[in-house]
C-alpha positions in Angstrom: 0.0 -0.1 -0.1 1.3 3.4 -0.9 1.3 5.9 2.0 1.0 9.5 1.1 1.6 12.3 3.5 -0.9 15.2 3.7 -0.3 18.3 5.9 -3.6 19.1 8.0 -5.3 22.1 5.9 -4.7 25.4 7.5 -6.0 28.8 6.4 -4.7 32.0 7.9 -6.5 33.1 11.0 -7.6 36.5 9.1 -9.5 34.6 6.5 -13.2 34.5 7.3 -14.4 30.9 8.3 -10.9 29.5 8.3 -11.5 27.1 11.2 -14.6 25.7 9.4 -12.7 25.4 6.0 -9.9 23.6 7.8 -12.2 21.1 9.2 -14.4 20.6 6.0 -11.6 20.3 3.6 -9.4 17.5 4.8 -12.1 14.8 4.1 -12.3 15.5 0.5 -8.5 15.0 0.0 -8.6 12.0 2.1 -11.2 10.5 0.0 -9.4 11.4 -3.2 -6.4 9.5 -1.9 -8.4 6.4 -0.9 -10.1 6.4 -4.2 -6.8 6.4 -5.8 -5.8 3.3 -3.7 -3.5 5.1 -1.5 -3.4 5.5 2.4 -3.4 9.0 3.5 -1.2 10.0 6.4 -2.3 13.3 8.0 0.5 15.3 9.3 -0.3 17.9 11.9 1.5 21.2 11.8 2.0 21.5 15.4 4.2 18.5 15.7 7.8 18.8 16.5 10.3 18.5 13.5 11.5 15.1 14.7 8.0 13.8 14.8 7.2 15.1 11.2 10.4 13.7 10.0 9.3 10.1 11.7 6.0 10.5 9.9 7.4 11.4 6.5 10.0 8.6 6.8 6.9 6.2 6.5 5.5 7.8 3.3 6.2 7.4 -0.5 5.0 10.8 -1.2 3.4 14.1 0.1 0.3 15.7 -1.2 0.4 19.5 -0.9 -3.4 20.6 -1.2 -4.5 24.1 -1.4 -3.5 27.4 -2.5 0.0 28.6 -3.5 0.2 29.9 0.2 -0.8 26.6 1.6 1.9 24.9 -0.4 4.5 27.4 0.6 3.6 26.9 4.3 3.8 23.3 3.9 7.1 23.4 2.3 8.6 26.0 4.8 7.3 24.1 7.9 7.1 20.5 7.1 9.3 19.5 4.2 12.5 21.7 3.6 13.3 21.4 7.4 13.4 17.5 7.3 15.1 17.0 3.8 18.5 16.2 5.0 17.2 13.8 7.6 14.9 12.2 5.0 18.1 11.7 2.8 19.8 10.1 5.5 17.1 7.8 6.3 16.7 6.9 2.7 20.5 6.3 2.2 20.4 3.9 5.3 17.7 1.9 3.6 
């Protein structure tokens, strides 16, 4: 089974209805991954870098849903800080 990491959706606090959007948007992404035969692995943005690295090390890919701002946030907070660690894990096999 293919595991795909997906950061929990988040909208800036100044966006009206951002909390409601965050709650209603994740299920549609999870459904799309299940429909494609993948297992979604939600990644909470409040986790420590070590925990995020551990979660990502179990995944085959990362889905970055949302607006360009959301993708930039996920890259900045989740992916780029863990690239060196993930490469080290991959080299170890």
